[in-house]
Legacy VTK file of the C-alpha trace (Angstrom):
# vtk DataFile Version 3.0
C-alpha trace
ASCII
DATASET POLYDATA
POINTS 191 float
33.179 -7.916 15.363
32.108 -11.508 16.668
30.489 -13.878 13.868
26.873 -12.898 15.063
27.437 -8.896 14.952
28.534 -9.130 11.802
25.791 -11.782 10.479
23.187 -9.420 12.105
24.548 -6.719 10.522
24.629 -8.223 7.181
21.119 -9.140 7.811
19.473 -6.214 8.545
21.308 -4.667 5.533
20.220 -7.068 3.362
16.593 -7.011 4.488
16.804 -3.281 2.524
17.678 -4.940 -1.062
15.564 -4.820 -3.278
15.808 -6.229 -7.200
14.873 -3.900 -9.546
15.076 -3.543 -13.501
16.208 -0.028 -14.645
17.820 0.662 -18.292
17.600 -3.123 -18.792
19.585 -3.998 -16.436
19.039 -5.142 -12.999
20.164 -2.831 -9.845
19.777 -2.507 -6.176
17.275 -0.379 -4.575
18.693 0.272 -1.064
15.264 1.356 1.152
13.361 1.488 4.137
11.300 -1.427 4.056
8.204 -2.402 6.536
7.403 -5.755 7.204
9.467 -7.001 3.668
7.964 -4.652 1.693
10.409 -1.404 0.091
10.046 1.733 0.902
9.042 3.232 -3.026
9.863 6.667 -3.016
8.452 7.837 -0.110
5.153 5.144 0.061
4.860 1.204 1.279
2.444 -0.765 -0.455
1.285 -3.178 2.466
-1.136 -5.830 2.505
-4.118 -5.637 5.808
-2.135 -8.728 7.470
0.835 -6.540 8.625
-1.182 -3.101 9.481
-1.237 -4.629 13.033
2.879 -4.462 13.047
3.272 -1.209 12.036
5.278 1.429 13.139
6.971 4.194 12.264
8.899 6.881 13.437
8.523 9.322 10.914
5.395 11.361 10.152
3.090 9.515 7.915
-0.616 8.982 6.494
-2.326 6.427 5.339
-4.738 5.263 2.546
-6.785 2.270 3.622
-8.540 0.501 0.706
-11.029 -2.067 2.186
-13.753 -3.440 0.056
-16.894 -2.154 -0.690
-19.467 -5.037 2.084
-17.948 -5.454 5.454
-17.312 -9.573 5.316
-20.243 -11.593 5.594
-21.239 -14.078 7.902
-20.695 -17.216 6.118
-17.189 -15.553 5.437
-17.164 -14.652 9.517
-17.384 -18.497 10.096
-15.044 -20.167 7.392
-12.768 -17.994 9.701
-13.792 -19.093 13.102
-13.994 -22.863 11.630
-10.036 -22.326 10.349
-8.903 -21.320 13.652
-8.276 -17.661 12.287
-9.593 -14.829 13.409
-11.125 -11.870 11.486
-9.429 -9.120 12.447
-13.277 -6.845 12.205
-13.664 -4.402 8.668
-12.069 -1.563 9.990
-8.114 -3.362 10.242
-5.957 -1.443 13.434
-3.874 0.764 12.598
-1.483 2.984 14.743
-1.978 6.435 15.330
1.648 6.647 16.615
2.725 10.075 14.465
0.019 9.160 12.076
-1.003 12.399 10.779
-3.922 11.754 8.322
-5.794 8.509 7.946
-8.557 8.135 4.471
-10.418 5.511 4.001
-12.134 3.860 1.156
-14.114 0.917 0.043
-14.973 -0.504 -3.700
-13.463 -4.002 -4.962
-10.260 -5.532 -6.436
-12.628 -5.441 -10.276
-11.285 -4.820 -13.512
-15.010 -4.921 -14.975
-18.398 -4.982 -13.352
-19.682 -7.604 -11.261
-22.594 -8.054 -9.369
-22.329 -7.223 -5.976
-19.035 -5.228 -6.355
-18.332 -1.850 -6.717
-15.578 -0.033 -8.994
-13.354 2.733 -7.515
-15.195 5.478 -8.855
-14.363 8.958 -8.913
-15.828 10.714 -5.971
-13.468 8.438 -4.500
-10.586 9.287 -6.352
-11.326 12.900 -6.446
-10.949 11.998 -2.100
-7.350 10.661 -2.929
-5.888 13.431 -4.559
-7.616 15.739 -2.121
-6.073 14.091 0.671
-2.585 13.243 -1.416
-2.732 16.861 -2.014
-3.234 18.425 1.633
-0.494 15.099 2.895
2.407 14.430 0.741
4.465 17.806 1.707
3.688 17.718 5.220
4.727 13.549 5.872
7.819 11.489 5.522
5.918 8.395 4.714
2.559 7.464 2.382
1.834 4.192 3.531
-1.124 2.791 1.090
-2.695 -0.551 1.767
-5.267 -3.068 0.635
-5.903 -6.666 1.541
-3.089 -7.837 0.079
-1.353 -4.599 -1.235
-0.801 -6.325 -4.675
-3.310 -4.905 -6.858
-5.292 -2.125 -5.786
-3.048 -0.208 -3.295
0.059 -0.404 -5.793
-2.639 0.893 -8.220
-2.863 3.892 -6.096
0.609 3.932 -4.874
1.306 4.283 -8.921
-1.505 7.157 -9.708
0.820 9.110 -7.261
3.951 8.600 -7.920
2.917 9.372 -11.541
2.228 12.957 -10.391
4.485 13.426 -6.893
7.710 11.301 -7.699
7.377 9.891 -11.518
10.774 8.709 -11.336
9.781 5.752 -8.773
6.582 4.935 -10.367
7.500 1.913 -12.649
8.623 0.021 -10.062
5.104 -0.796 -8.267
4.721 -2.331 -12.090
7.986 -4.679 -11.338
7.206 -5.122 -8.040
3.632 -5.506 -7.760
0.261 -6.544 -9.877
-1.208 -3.058 -10.134
-4.998 -2.842 -10.914
-5.476 -1.263 -13.955
-9.048 0.758 -12.883
-7.712 2.083 -10.040
-4.895 3.385 -12.101
-6.584 4.667 -14.219
-9.294 6.429 -11.738
-6.969 8.070 -9.770
-4.464 9.265 -12.576
-6.863 11.124 -14.190
-8.466 12.337 -10.881
-4.581 13.779 -10.327
-4.449 15.086 -13.300
-7.602 17.198 -13.791
LINES 1 192
191 0 1 2 3 4 5 6 7 8 9 10 11 12 13 14 15 16 17 18 19 20 21 22 23 24 25 26 27 28 29 30 31 32 33 34 35 36 37 38 39 40 41 42 43 44 45 46 47 48 49 50 51 52 53 54 55 56 57 58 59 60 61 62 63 64 65 66 67 68 69 70 71 72 73 74 75 76 77 78 79 80 81 82 83 84 85 86 87 88 89 90 91 92 93 94 95 96 97 98 99 100 101 102 103 104 105 106 107 108 109 110 111 112 113 114 115 116 117 118 119 120 121 122 123 124 125 126 127 128 129 130 131 132 133 134 135 136 137 138 139 140 141 142 143 144 145 146 147 148 149 150 151 152 153 154 155 156 157 158 159 160 161 162 163 164 165 166 167 168 169 170 171 172 173 174 175 176 177 178 179 180 181 182 183 184 185 186 187 188 189 190
């Protein structure tokens, strides 16, 4: 094996490594990843910006979390002026090997704010019905929101609390789950 092959192999293996804390000790978690995000159990959390490049050769389902309101004309104008393209309200998500897609709309807030919408029990119940129906039917559950840090990780953590509790704590280590979203979805899962 030449140096380039060895370097390529080492790079590919390092892409699969994520450092976590388990029982007070640093451990290396080896998992598949998408756009640099690890698959935790059978869940991957992604930001909206990674969706167009997302491809999965296994069966998968997606929970797409969008803001409660489409972007205003001012936001769209700011994107244009910055030379950026807003991909539209509904993100482009591959349908190759995808079994199902659920779209829910709520904002990333932890207290009421005018013009913003918190997750409600009805949306949490939609998520629960979706996961109950597809969890055993797919190899991967992808959950995304705008940044892939707060809302989507809260949903992923709540799902993990029920379906893969051994992985649940990792979401707190790698992300910042929205506590309101986590609590509302967890409550729906336990009803």
